N, C-alpha and C positions, 0 to 999 in steps of 0.2 A: 776051753782053757787056753790062755795065751801064755805059753811057756817062754816066750821071748821078752816078756815084761821085766823090767828091772826089779820089781817086787816079788817076782815068782821066787819061792824059796823051797826048802826041803820038804819032802813029803807032800808034795802038791799043795803047799799052803802059801797064802798071800802074807807077805810081810808087813802090809799096810793095814789091810782090812781084816775083821774077823771071820768073814765069810769069803769064799772063793766065787765071786760074781764078776767075771771078766767082761761080760757083754755090757757095753754102754759105761764102763768104768771110767771115771773122770781123771784117775791117777795113771791109767796105762800109758806107758812109754817105753821105748827099747832102751838098753843100756847106752846105745850111742846117742840117742836123743837126750837122755839125761846128762851125758858128758857135754854135749853141746850147750845145754842149758847152763850148766855149772861154769863152763868157759866164759860164756857170755856174762854171767853174773860176776865172776871174778873180775873180768876186765872192766865192767862198769864200776865196780867198787874201787878199782885201782885208779879210775879217772877222778874220784872224788877228793876233796881236800883232806888233809891228815886228820883234821878234827872229826869229820864225818866218818871216816874209816874207823877212828878210835871208838866213836860212838857205836858203830856197828859191831865192832869187836867186843865192847863191854856189854852190849845188849844180847848179842846172839853167841858170844864166844868166839874164839879164833877158830872159825870152822875151816877144815881142809875141803876145798871144793874140787878134788881131783877124783 
């Protein structure tokens, strides 16, 4: 069990998958890795023109990536 995964939740439960199968899980990442990915995504979106930013916001909602 990888308790340092961002998806590790209460009562030894995975918040992403229905079963706790950590070995070889493609979703595994630490909280700091997740934050880095979100920072990179936010910066990339900020470089887009306003129309594309609006399209992303309309499609996916005004997501907080922090």
